[in-house]
N, C-alpha and C positions, 0 to 999 in steps of 0.2 A: 504494500500500500504506500503510495506516494505521500509525502508530507512537506511542509514549508515552515521555515522559522522566520519570524518577524521580530526585529529588535536585537540589541546586543548586550544590554545591561543585565546584570544578575538580578535575581528575584529578591526584592527587599520588602515584600509584603509580609505582614505578620498578623496574627489573630490573638485577641484577648477576650475570651468568652464569646459574646455575640458581637463584638466590635472588631472591625478589621481596618488596619491602617498601613502606612508605608513608613519605613525607617528612614528618617531624614532629619537634618538639622533645622529645617524650616518648619515652623508650626503650621498645622493644618488649618484651613479656613473654609472648608466645605464639608457638609454632612449630607450623606445620601443614604436613604433607607431602601434596601432591595430585599423584599421578603421579610425574613426575621433578622437579617444581618445589617448592621449600621456601619457604613464606610466613612472614615474620616480622612479626607484627601485634600488636595490643593486645587484652587480654581484655575490657575494658569494652564497647566498641562491638559486639563479636561475641557475647559471652556474653549480652548483654541481649536479643538477638534470635534466638539459635540454641539451642534446647533440647538438641540433640545435643552441641554443644560444652560446654554446662554439665555434662552427664552425663559426658563423657569427661574433662574436667578434674577433676571430683570423684573419679573413679576413679583417675586417674594421679597427681594431685597435682602437675602440671607447674607450673613457675615461669617464671623469666626466661630469658635467653639460654642459660644453662647447664643449663636444665631439660630434661625429656623432650619428645620431639617427638610430637605427635598425628598419627597416620596415618589418612588417609581413602582406603582402596583402593576401586577401582571406583566412583569418584564419578560420578554421572550428569551428563552434559554435559562432563566433563573439566575441565581447567584454566580454560577460558574461562567456564564456568558458575560455578565457584567464585569467579573473579575478579570477576564481576558481582555476586554475592551479597555479597562482602566490601566492594565499593565502596558497595553500598546501605547496609550497616551504618555506613559512615563518612559517609553523606550525599552521596557523590560522584555526579555525574550519570550515569545509566545509561539507555540507549535500548533500548526494548522494541518488537519488531515480530513479525509472524507467523513470521519466520525463526528467532528465538531464544526465543520465548515458552515453547515446550515444554521446552527445556533448562533455562531459568530456573525454570519451575514444578516440574520434577522435582528440581532442586537445592534449591529452597526446601522441598519436602516432605521430602527426605532430611535436611536440616539442622534441620528442625523450626521453620521460620520462619513460625509460624502466629500466630493471635490469642491463643493461650494463652501465648505468650512475650512478645508486645508488641502493643499496639493499633496498627492500621494497618500490619501487617507485610507482607512482600513477597508471600506467598502470596495474601492477600486482595486486594491491589492488582492482581496478575496475573489473578485470577479475574474481577474487575470489568471490567478492560479486555477480557478475552476475551469475556465475555457481552454487554457493551454495544457493542462495536465489531467485533471480528474475526469472530465467528460470524454476523454479520448481512450480511457481504459474501462473495460467492461465491468469489473468488480467495483471499481471506485465509483463509476457512474451510477450503478445500482445502489450502492451504499448511500450516496448523496440523495438519490431520489427517494429511497426508503425513509430517510431521516426527515424529509419534508413534511411527513404526516404529523409531526409534533407541533409544527407552527404553520399549519396548512393555510389559514387565511392570509397571513403576512407573506408567505412564500408565493401565493397567488398574486398578491398585490405587486411585489417586486419582480415578478416574472421568473422566479427561480424554478418553480415546478415545470413550467412550460419548456424552459431550456433543457432541463434534465430529461423530460419525456422525449423531446425531439432528438436529443443526443443518443438515448437508448434505442429509439426506433432506427436511427441512422446506423448504429452499430449492428443491429439485427439485419438490416437490409444490405449491409456491406459484405460482399463475399470474402474480403480479407479478414474479417473477424471470425470466420468459421474455425474452430479449434480442430487440431489434427486428430484428437482422441475421441471425437464425437462418434459414437456407435449406437446410441439409443434410438428406439423407434420414434420417439418424440424429437422435435428440433433441439439443437444443442442449447438454445437459450430458454426453452420452455420451463425447465425446472427452476431456474433462477427467477424468472419473471413470475412464476406461480407463488412465490413467497411474498409478493407485494399485496397490498390491499386491493379490494375490488375496484375502487375508483381509479387508482393508478394503473392497474392492469387494463381496465377498459380504455383509458386514454392512450396507453401504449399500443394496444391492438388497433385502435382507430388510426393512430399515426402510422403504424406498420402497413395497414391496408391502403392508406393514402399514398404511400410511396410507390405501390404497384410493383415493387421488386421482389416480393415474397409470394410464393405460390399459395393459392387459397387452401390447398390440401395441408400445407404446413401450418397455416393459421388454424385450421380445424384441429390438427394434432395438438397445438398449444392450448386450445379451448378444452380439449379432453383432459390434458394434464392438469389444467387449473381446476376443472370440475372434480377430478379425482382427488385433488388436494383438499378442496374445501367443501365438497358435497359427498361425504361418505354415507349420508343418510339415504341414498338410493339403494335400498336393500331388497333382497328377493321377496321378503315377506311384507314389504311396503311400510316398515316401521321406521320412523325418524330416530336415528341414534345420535348420540352426542358427537360434536365435531368442533374443531377449532373455528375461530371466527375471524375472517379477514377484514375486520373493521377497526377503525381507530376508536380507542376508548371503550372497547368491549370488555368489560370486567367479568370476572368469573362469579362475583357475588350478585345478589339481587334482593329485591324486597321480599321475595318469596318464590317458592317453586313454580307456581303458575305464571307469575310475572316474568320470571327468567326464561321459561320455555316459550312464552309468547314473544319475548324480545328476540330470542334466538331464531324462532320461526320467521319473524318479520325480516331479520337481517338476511337469512338464507333465501327468502323469497326475492328480495332485492338482488341478491347475488345471481340467482337463477335467471331473473329477467334480464340482467346485464349480459349474461352468457348467451341467452337466446338472441338478443339484439346484435350480437357479434358474429353469429353464424354466417359464413360466407355464402354468397349466392350460388356458387358452383354446386352442381348436384352431388358430386362425390367428395365434397370437402370434408364431410363427417359421415360416419356410418349410420345406417338406419337403427342399429341397436343402440347407439349413443343417443340418438334423438328420442327413442322410446324410453330410455332411462330418464332423460330430462322430462318427458311427459309424465312419467310416474311421479317424479319429484314435484312437478307442477301441480298434480292433483293432490299430493300429500300436503304441500305448502300453501295451497289455495292461491296459486299465481294468478295474474291478471288474465282476463279473457283474451286479450290481444296476444299474449305470449303463448297461451295454449292453442289458439287458432293458428299461429305461425308454426308451432310444432306439429300440429295435425297436418297442415299443408305440406310441410317438408317430409313427414313420414309417408304420406300418400305419394309423394314424388318418387320415392325409392322403396316402395312397399315390398317389392319382390325380393329384397335383400334381408328381410326380417325373418325371425324364427317364431315358432309358436310361443316359446317362453317369453320372448320380447313383448308379445301382444297381451300377455296375462297381466293386465294392470289392476292392482288391488282397488276394490271399490270402497271408498270412504264416505259415501253419501248416506245421509240419515233417511232418505226417502226409499232407496233401493236396498233390498236385503241380499242381493246377489253377491257372490264371492268376488267377482271380477267386474270391472267397469265396462259393460257391454256398450254403453252409449258412446264412449270414446272410440271404440273400435268401429261402431256404426258411422261416426263422423269421419273417421279415416277412410272407410270404404266409400262414403259419399264423395269425398275429395278424389279418391282414386277413380270413381266412375266418371267424374268430370274430366279428369286427365285422359281417360280412355276415350271419352266422347270428343275431346278436343283434338285428338290425333287424326291426321288425314286418313280417310278410308282407303283400303287397298284397291288398286286399279282392277277393273273388270271382275269385281267380286260377284256381280250378278250374272255374268255371262257363262258361268260354269254349267256344264251339262248336269241334268238331274241325277244321272247315274254315277257321276264322278265323286260326289260328296254325300254319302248316305247319312252321315251323322251330323250334318249341319243343323243349326237351330231352326232354320226356316222349314226343314223337312222332318224335324223330330216329332212333330205332332203333339205329343202328350205333355211337353214341358213348356210352360209359359214364361215369358219374361216378367220380371218383377216390376212393380209400379215405379220404384226408384230408378230402375234402369231405363224405363220408357220415358220418364220425365227428364232424363239427362239431355236428350236432344233438344229440349225446349229452351233451357236456360244455361246449358253447359258452356256454350261459346261466350256468353256474356261474363261468366264468373271466372273462367280459366285464364290465367295470365299467359302471356306470350312465351314465357320461359319454360312452360311445361314440356317435358320430354315425352315423345310417343311411347306407347307400350308395345313391345314386341310380342309375337305370339308365345314365345318361350317364357317371357316374363309374366304374361297373363296366366299361363298354366301354373307357374310357380305360385302366383297369388291365389289361384283356386285351391291348390293343395294346402297353402298356408291357412286359408279361411276354414277349410274343412277340418284341419288339425285343431284350430282354435275352437271350433264348434264342438268337437269331440270332448274337449276339456270342459267347456262351460255346460255341456249337456249333463255332466255328472253333478251339477249343482241342483239340489232339490228345489231351490227357490227361483230357478231360471224360468221366466215366463215364456210361453209358447210363441207369443207374438214377436218378442225380441229375437228369439232363435230363428224364426222364419224370416224376419227382416234381414238378419245377417246373412242367412243362406241365400236369399234372393238378391242380395246387393251385388253379387258377382255376376258378370256377364256369362251367358251360356257357353261361349267359346273357351272360357277358362277351365271348363271341366270336360275333357275328352271322355272320361268315364266317371260314373257316379258311385264308385265303391266307397269313397270318402263320405259322401252324403248318406249312403246306406248305414255306415257305421255310426254317424250322428243320430239317425233315426232310431237305430237299434239301442244305442246307449240311452237316449232320452226316454224311450219306452220302458226300458228296464228300471230306470230311476223313478219315473212317474207312472207307476203301474195303475194308478187310480184314474187315468185319463178316460174320458168318454169316447164312445165310438166315433162320433163326429170329429172330435179333436184328433183322434188317431188318423182318420181319413185326411184331415187337413194337413197334418204333419207329413203323411206319406206322399202328398201331391208334389213335393219338391223333388222326388226321385223320378228319373226317367229310366224305366226298366230296360230300354234298348241299350243304355250305356253301362249296364252292370256286367261285370266279368263273369266267367263260368263259376269261379269260386264264390262270388257274392250271390249268384243265382242259386247255387246249391245251398248256401246258408239261409237265404230268404225263403226257399221252399219248405224248410223245416222250422221256420220262425213262427211260433204260435202267437207272438205279440202283434204281428202284422194283421191288418184287415184281410178278410178272405179274398176280396177282389184284387188286392195287390199280389197275393200269392198266385192267383189265377193268371194275372198279367205276366208275372215272372216265369211261370211254367210255360205259358203259351209262347212267349218270345224266345225262350230257350229252345223249344221244339221247332219253332218257325226258323230259327237260325240254323239248326241242324238240317232241316228240310231244304233250305235254300242252298246250303253247302253240298248236299248230296244230290238233289234232284235237278238243280239248275233252273233255267227259265221255263223249261217245258213241264216242270213238275206241277205247276198250277195253271192249267190251261183255262179252267173255268171255275166259277164259284159253286159250292154245293147248293142243293135246293133248300136246305135248312137255313142258310144265310139269306137266300132270297125271301123266305118266309119271315125272317127276322126283320128285314127291311120294311115290311108292311106294318110292323108294330110301331106304336108311338112311344116316345121317350119322355112321357109325362112324369115318371117317377125319379128322374135323375136329379142330382143336386143343382141348386140354382147357380152355383159358381161354374158348373160345367155345361150349362145349357147352350151357350154360344158356340163353344168348341164342338159339342155333339151335333148341333144343327149343321155346321159346316161339313163334318165328316159324314153325316147322314145324306146330305145332298150329293156328296161325291160318290157314296156307295149306291145311291139310287141311279145316278148316271151310269155307273158301271153295270148295274143289273139291267138297265134298259138297253144295253148293247152299244156302249160308246165305242168309238174307234180305238183299235189297239194303239198303244203308245206308252206314254210315261206311266199312267196309272195301272197298266197291265204288266209292268215289269215285276220282278220278284219282290223288290222293295215296296212297290205300290200295293201288291197283294198282302204283304206282311203288315203294312200299316192298316189297311182296310180290315183284315182279319183281326188284328189286335183290338181295334176300336169296337168291332162287333162283339168280341169276347167280353170286353170290359162292360160295354153297354148292356149286353144280355144279362150278365151277372148282377149288375146293379139293379136292373129291372126285376129280377127274381127276388133279390133281397128286399127291395122297397115294397114289392107286392106283399111279401111276407110280413113286413112291418105294418103295412096298412091293414092287414087282416086281423091284427090284434096281437098283444103280447110281444111286440118287437122292440122293446126298449132296451137300454143298455144293460139293465140288471138281468133280463132274460138272456141276452147275448153272453154275458159273463157266466151265467149258470150253464148254458150250453157248452161254453168253452171248457168249463170245469168238467163237464160230463164226457168230454173227449170227442164231441162231434166235429169240431173244427179240425182236430188232429186227424181224424179219419178222412175228412174231406181232402185235406192237403196230401195225405198218403195216397188217396185214390188218384189225385191229379198227378202226383209224381209217377204212379204206375202208368197213367195215361201217356206221360212223356216217353215211356219206354217203347211206344209204338214205332216201328221202323220209319225212318225219315223219308223213305221212297214213296210213302203213301199219304201225302198231305191232304188229299181230298177226303179220304176216310177219316183222317184225324180231325178235320174241321167238322165233319158231320157227327162225330162222336162227342164233341164237346157239349152239345146242348142236352142230350139225354142225361149226361152225367150231372149237369147243373140242375136238371129237373129232379134227379134222384136225391140230390142234397136238399132240395126244397121240400120234397115229400118227407124226407127223414126228419126235417125240422118240425113239420106239422104233426 
């Protein structure tokens, strides 16, 4: 550490209890009270260099030992700083370093020891030493900057803090300042800067970003190091634990436990909001995991709505990088009893939907042949888009900023898997409302889920935890599953799942057999529809659920057109017949069930009693046996479906 010596005379100051004086043959004629210490000095050396003492002596007319005492309350730097200034006036040697320069400079400014009082005064000498030596060395510059917090208002007035901040930012931006031993993942300067208070850190980072010489990823790494240093309260269980406080005057004591905790929470909330305001605009400047940790802390500390909205936007910007554990944000709301904050995840998915809607659509997406993409959402038939996804096109362009990055197909699939994994975790919560679960499940575009095995696990988990669900609620939950997108393993499990509604089991078994038939028989295996299907087309779908009426009418019109002898083409392909037959199977099964309920005794309790009696199990076993029919005879398979359904109905009556 560099130092400077001012003056050449030996130290002749001495103390007598609370009185401090100088050893000389000339009697003292000036008394100055600094704190609890009384100085008995001489007018000539002090008044010649201190404008403040000149003015005070002129006002009070103080004289020798019996005269008035000049009081200097709140003197910057205290007794030590005044002692050094007095020694400088007497020409006694004073040592200046990075440790005491700020106190001496503030004391000199307070006493008016400038060039206006005397040439070569203390303030000018300190400024020269600061600029020529201390601010050019990393450790000294940081030490000087850190010591400005003790006299922050005066340092701001004399411009000392700004000079130190600019000097530190210049050293950070200078390639020559990079040490050779720097091997840490964080920038070489991050750990040192992390020891500063939040206000000084914020000013340094603003100055560093203003230079434009430091990459934004480096700035993000420095923010992570600072948050790791001062925000250890981002714990996995969401509990705020004790931490050091990067604030001036933050004492360890307090008026009480509650007051102390409240003050600490307030300070950490300000710290968090400062960090959020410093996050660079570049997409990969900070990781999505770090952003979600900040969002957890923001919920715990009750940060401002602006900070939380910014974090939500940034998380949605790079959501495909997150993990399921990152999304498990503890819920601290007094209104909701859920374990995790589902509303925060819903807000993130809404922002992600806006980002997805703002991306330019792929060219010639509508020109694909119908047979080229069998699993596209437009041809999936049974899976409807969510209301939130449909509303994106209306207001998404207005709300999405121009900096939003497009979502690649691979990133979209990763987000779909991420959401499914999150839903599996929250489905284990007994207090998880069905509406919120469905809102999260439907917030992801259909193209994000090439297969629905994840959604099936969500439904299965939720049904196991919420066994008291009504039949209508189970039907509503199972509508999020597209049976065409279930794998063979998921179909095998669903066929034996007694918690699923019977019509869902029928759909799974039918699609599984239709898939096998299409692979074995090809396009000539389904040349025409059986007569039983034509008879079904004449029936009315008055017993279907209100939510499925629109979709059923469309499919019924298409089937009527097919039965009337429409020209061969798209709807006579294997996939067209598969979709038609699946809708018929589902519609017929629902008609049989609803007729059974209309006849009496068809409430949820009766269904549960029958389920306990084993009728549902026997029905699913019979349908699995039905699937064992050779795939080369799809026409006979379709004709056998209806007697089987009637047999189940008769058995129920």
